[in-house]
C-alpha positions as CSV (number, residue, x, y, z in Angstrom):
1,M,-20.0,8.5,7.1
2,S,-22.1,5.6,6.0
3,D,-19.4,2.9,6.7
4,P,-20.1,1.6,10.3
5,A,-16.4,0.6,10.8
6,A,-15.1,4.0,9.7
7,R,-17.6,5.7,12.0
8,L,-16.6,3.6,14.9
9,A,-12.9,4.3,14.2
10,Y,-13.6,8.0,14.0
11,E,-15.5,8.0,17.3
12,H,-12.8,6.0,19.0
13,A,-10.1,8.4,17.7
14,R,-12.1,11.4,19.0
15,A,-12.6,9.9,22.4
16,L,-8.9,9.0,22.6
17,A,-7.9,12.6,21.6
18,A,-10.3,14.0,24.3
19,R,-8.8,11.7,26.9
20,D,-5.3,12.7,26.0
21,A,-6.1,16.4,26.1
22,A,-7.7,16.0,29.5
23,H,-4.6,14.1,30.7
24,R,-2.3,16.8,29.4
25,A,-4.4,19.5,31.1
26,L,-4.2,17.7,34.4
27,T,-0.5,17.1,34.1
28,E,0.1,20.8,33.2
29,R,-2.0,22.0,36.2
30,L,-0.1,19.7,38.5
31,L,3.2,20.8,37.2
32,L,2.3,24.5,37.6
33,R,1.3,23.8,41.3
34,C,4.7,22.1,41.8
35,A,6.4,25.1,40.1
36,D,4.7,27.4,42.6
37,A,6.3,25.5,45.5
38,L,9.7,25.6,43.7
39,D,9.3,29.4,43.3
40,S,8.7,29.5,47.1
41,F,11.9,27.6,47.7
42,D,13.8,29.9,45.3
43,R,12.6,32.9,47.3
44,L,13.6,31.3,50.6
45,L,17.1,30.4,49.3
46,A,17.6,33.8,47.8
47,D,16.9,35.4,51.2
48,G,19.9,33.5,52.5
49,A,20.1,31.4,55.6
50,A,18.1,33.0,58.3
51,S,19.9,33.8,61.5
52,D,17.0,32.3,63.3
53,V,16.8,28.5,62.7
54,D,13.2,28.4,63.9
55,T,12.2,31.0,61.4
56,Y,13.9,29.1,58.6
57,R,12.2,25.9,59.6
58,G,8.9,27.7,59.8
59,S,9.4,28.9,56.3
60,L,10.2,25.4,55.1
61,A,7.1,24.1,56.9
62,L,4.9,26.7,55.1
63,I,6.3,25.6,51.7
64,A,5.8,21.9,52.5
65,G,2.2,22.7,53.6
66,Q,1.6,24.7,50.4
67,L,2.8,21.8,48.2
68,E,0.9,19.2,50.3
69,R,-2.4,21.3,50.0
70,D,-1.9,21.8,46.3
71,L,-1.4,18.1,45.7
72,A,-4.3,17.1,47.9
73,E,-6.5,19.4,45.9
74,E,-5.4,17.5,42.8
75,G,-6.5,14.2,44.5
76,L,-3.3,12.9,46.1
77,E,-4.0,11.4,49.5
78,R,-1.6,10.5,52.3
79,V,-1.5,6.8,53.3
80,G,-0.3,5.6,56.6
81,H,-1.0,7.2,60.0
82,V,0.3,6.4,63.5
83,G,-2.3,4.4,65.4
84,E,-4.1,2.8,62.5
85,R,-4.0,-1.0,61.8
86,A,-1.3,-2.0,59.2
87,E,-2.8,-3.3,56.0
88,P,-0.8,-5.1,53.3
89,A,-2.3,-3.0,50.5
90,T,-1.2,0.3,52.0
91,H,1.6,-0.4,54.5
92,H,5.0,-1.9,53.9
93,V,6.3,-3.1,57.3
94,E,10.0,-2.2,57.7
95,A,10.3,-3.2,61.4
96,V,8.3,-4.5,64.3
97,R,8.4,-3.6,68.0
98,A,6.9,-5.0,71.1
99,A,3.5,-3.3,71.5
100,P,3.6,-0.6,74.1
101,P,0.8,-0.5,76.8
102,G,-2.5,0.3,75.1
103,A,-1.4,-0.6,71.6
104,D,-2.8,-3.5,69.6
105,G,-0.9,-5.9,67.5
106,D,-0.5,-4.7,63.9
107,E,-0.9,-1.1,65.0
108,V,1.3,1.4,63.2
109,L,3.8,2.9,65.8
110,E,5.9,5.0,63.4
111,I,5.9,6.2,59.8
112,L,9.3,5.9,58.2
113,Q,8.1,7.2,54.8
114,R,4.7,8.4,53.8
115,G,2.6,6.5,51.4
116,Y,0.3,8.0,48.7
117,R,-2.9,7.2,46.9
118,Y,-4.3,8.8,43.8
119,R,-7.8,8.2,42.6
120,G,-8.1,5.2,44.7
121,Q,-4.8,3.6,43.4
122,V,-2.0,3.2,45.9
123,L,1.1,4.9,44.3
124,R,3.4,4.0,47.1
125,A,2.7,2.1,50.3
126,A,3.7,3.7,53.6
127,R,6.9,2.3,55.1
128,V,6.1,1.7,58.8
129,V,7.1,0.3,62.1
130,V,4.3,-2.0,63.5
131,A,3.5,-3.3,67.0
132,V,3.5,-7.0,67.8
133,D,1.8,-8.5,70.7
134,G,4.0,-9.9,73.6
135,G,7.6,-10.8,73.5
136,T,10.5,-8.5,73.1
137,E,11.3,-6.1,70.4
138,Q,11.9,-7.8,67.1
139,G,14.5,-7.0,64.5
140,T,13.9,-5.2,61.2
141,V,11.8,-7.1,58.7
142,R,12.5,-6.4,55.0
143,E,10.8,-8.0,52.0
């Protein structure tokens, strides 16, 4: 190709196709990992309700752990942990409570819903209950 504009368009199209192929491969790999967890749920449900509730809960915890590990290996990170300082970028404050002894203001006391980050981008902020200094327990705060 001697035309510079045509060459540039060709290189751009090749780069775009390569990026799309990489995205498809990542999506397929992620979906297969989720399918493995679904298969585990199918096996658990096919076995019927266990007579021992603790065994059944343990099986559910194993499947949840499997899914969480698989997604973490693909780059998904949990956001929001009890004891950390609430940050607007990663925490959505659903309620506030008076700080218990030893807790600082803005400290996360409870996780209502996990938050997640992927490749440095917050996908969903954690919904949390946060400590406030002094005073009595506050009502729920919703944005």
